[in-house]
C-alpha positions as CSV (number, residue, x, y, z in Angstrom):
1,X,72.9,15.9,1.8
2,X,75.9,17.8,0.4
3,X,75.9,19.9,3.6
4,X,75.9,17.0,6.0
5,X,72.2,17.2,6.8
6,X,69.7,14.4,7.1
7,X,67.3,14.3,4.1
8,X,64.1,12.4,4.1
9,X,61.7,11.6,1.2
10,X,58.2,10.4,1.1
11,X,57.8,8.3,-2.0
12,X,55.2,9.1,-4.5
13,X,53.5,7.6,-7.5
14,X,56.1,7.3,-10.3
15,X,53.6,8.5,-12.9
16,X,52.9,11.8,-11.2
17,X,55.0,14.8,-12.0
18,X,54.9,16.1,-8.4
19,X,56.5,12.8,-7.2
20,X,59.7,13.3,-9.2
21,X,61.5,15.4,-6.5
22,X,61.0,13.1,-3.5
23,X,61.6,10.0,-5.6
24,X,64.9,11.5,-7.0
25,X,66.0,12.4,-3.5
26,X,65.4,8.8,-2.4
27,X,67.4,7.6,-5.4
28,X,70.3,9.9,-4.3
29,X,70.4,8.5,-0.8
30,X,67.7,10.3,1.2
31,X,66.0,8.1,3.9
32,X,62.7,6.8,2.7
33,X,60.0,7.5,5.2
34,X,56.3,6.7,5.1
35,X,55.1,8.3,8.4
36,X,56.2,10.7,11.1
37,X,57.6,7.7,13.0
38,X,60.3,7.2,10.4
39,X,61.6,10.7,11.0
40,X,61.2,10.6,14.8
41,X,63.4,7.4,15.0
42,X,66.3,9.5,13.6
43,X,66.1,12.3,16.1
44,X,68.7,12.5,18.9
45,X,67.5,10.9,22.1
46,X,67.1,14.1,24.1
47,X,64.9,15.7,21.4
48,X,62.9,12.5,20.9
49,X,62.2,12.2,24.6
50,X,60.8,15.7,24.7
51,X,58.6,15.2,21.7
52,X,57.4,11.7,22.5
53,X,56.2,11.1,26.1
54,X,57.4,7.8,27.6
55,X,54.7,5.7,29.1
56,X,54.9,5.5,32.9
57,X,57.0,2.5,33.7
58,X,57.9,1.7,37.3
59,X,61.5,1.0,38.2
60,X,61.0,-2.8,38.6
61,X,59.5,-3.1,35.1
62,X,62.4,-0.9,33.7
63,X,65.0,-3.1,35.5
64,X,63.3,-6.3,34.1
65,X,63.3,-4.9,30.5
66,X,67.0,-3.8,30.9
67,X,68.0,-7.2,32.2
68,X,66.2,-9.0,29.4
69,X,68.1,-7.0,26.8
70,X,71.6,-8.0,28.2
71,X,73.7,-10.8,26.8
72,X,74.5,-13.6,29.4
73,X,77.9,-12.1,30.5
74,X,76.4,-8.7,31.0
75,X,73.4,-10.2,32.9
76,X,75.7,-12.0,35.3
77,X,77.4,-8.7,36.2
78,X,74.1,-6.8,36.3
79,X,72.8,-9.4,38.9
80,X,75.8,-8.7,41.1
81,X,75.1,-5.0,41.3
82,X,72.6,-3.3,43.6
83,X,71.5,0.2,44.0
84,X,71.4,0.1,47.8
85,X,74.9,-1.0,48.7
86,X,78.4,-0.4,47.4
87,X,80.5,-3.2,46.0
88,X,84.3,-3.5,46.0
89,X,85.7,-4.4,42.6
């Protein structure tokens, strides 16, 4: 952590001597993880996309998911845009 690196710790049983190190790191600010997913969530998007294949989603489904994630003002603007024609601003 002193070198600006991400540090992760898998918590262990407090009564076990071998758990002292990871538990101490967590106390000092390391991110607590319990599975590989906890670490993969912290990876940069390009690295994560190479390691974790994205399920095949067609463009209509992707557009629908994107639209649903927008706030109302963004959604209004999104609905005015099309991929097939230009718009004058």
